[in-house]
N, C-alpha and C positions, 0 to 999 in steps of 0.2 A: 551713538553714531552717527553721519551723517555720509549722506552724496549731492556734492548738487547735478541737479537732472537737465536746467533749464534755467533760464531767465523768461519771465517774466514783463512782454515789453504792454508800456500802455498808455492809451491814447484816451483824447480831448472828443468826447463825438454827440452829434443831437441826431433828434430825425429831422424827416423832411416837415411832418407836422409841424417842427418848434420854429423850426427855421421858415416856417412863410407868412408866420406871426411875429416875429423876431426876426431881426439885421443879424447877420453871420457875422463875431467876431472876425475884425481881422489884426489884431494885435494883441498881446496880452491884457494891454488898460483895458480893452472894451469887454472885458469876461464879468468884473467888476456888475454890471448889469442887467445881468445873465442868471436865472434861477439851475439852483443845481437841483440833481439828484446824489444824497449822500448813501455811499453802502459806510454804517456804523454811525450814532451821534462824535464821538470824538474825534473824524474827519471834518466836522464843520469847523472846528476851532481849528483847523491843519492849515496854513493855508497852500495855495495848490503853489507849486514848483516845475517852472517853465525851462529851459535852456536853452536861446538859441546857436547856431554854429562855429560862433563867435566868442562860446564862453562865458555871455553875459546872460546871469542868473535873475528870471525874476520871478515877484510874492508876491503870490493875488490870492486877499483874503475872499473867498467866494462865501455865498448865501443860498436859501430857498429852503423848502419845507418838508421835503420829504426827505423823510433817512430808512432806510431797509436795514436787512441784517442777509439776505439774499440776493447774493446774483442774478439770478431768474429775474426776481422779484423787480430791480433795477432796471433790468433789461427788457421791461412790460414797460417802466414809463417811463423809460427813453424813448421804446414804441408810442407810447403813447399820447407824448411830446408833456410831459410834464417839466424836463428840462433836460440842459446838459449834461454829461457824468465824464468824470476821469475816471477809467476802470482797464483792464484786460487783454488787450490784439486779439485775445482764441473770442472771448467772449463775444462780440461783436463781427470779429470776420464774415461770417457768412452774412448778417447784414447791412453789410457792408458796399463786399457784391452785389446782393442784389440791390441795390443804392437805397433800401430803407431806411439807415444811418447811414451820413457824413460825419468824417472823420474831420476835426475841426482843428487849423494852423497846425497843420502834419507839419510843419518844414522847423516846428522848434521840438524837442526833449523833453520826456516828463523821466523821472527815474524809475528802470525798470529791478521785479522785483526777483528776484530766487525763488524755485521753485526749489527742493530737497526733499529724497526721501531719508528717514529718520526713524532708530529701530534701537533697540537697547540692546548698549555691548552688550559682550558677554567674552568670553576665553576664548572660544571654538565660535564660528559664525555659523547655524544651519547654513549647507549648502542650496534650503527652498529658500531665505531668506536673498541671499547674491544673486538668485535665478529671477527671484520677485524686483528686486530693485534692476536689474538688467535690462527684464522685461520692460517695468515701467518708462527706464532712459527711452531701451528701444523706439519704445512709440510714441510719446515726447517729441522723436526729431520729426513725426510723421503729421503736428497737429499744429490748422495751422495755427498760427499767430502767438506762436512761442518761439524764442528765437533761443541760441548755443551760449 
């Protein structure tokens, strides 16, 4: 069984430190010259897909030297100025609010990811499973950076 709880909008970010050494991109094409911090090796090979308000899609092949497999490690690498990252808004929200991290190309949309609760189906759903899913769904509404 599954229940959709929220959407996880993704954004493109860089630290103030990185942007003090590299010009901030003003177009999708300018991303090609920047270093990226990747979440998992497989994402190195995938193009970055951005969409403008008219529905025009841009596919950018990104490059970078750092790949990690934990969101906290990506945040640390971005804060340290190692490169740009396309990541979940919730992970960067407090750093954007503090000014440590800058959202890049906010006029463009990146694909959101759904957030699901998944559990083993059964003839009778235990009340505690339903209560837990409802609890998490309610808490997700209060998380800055998650969408409906």
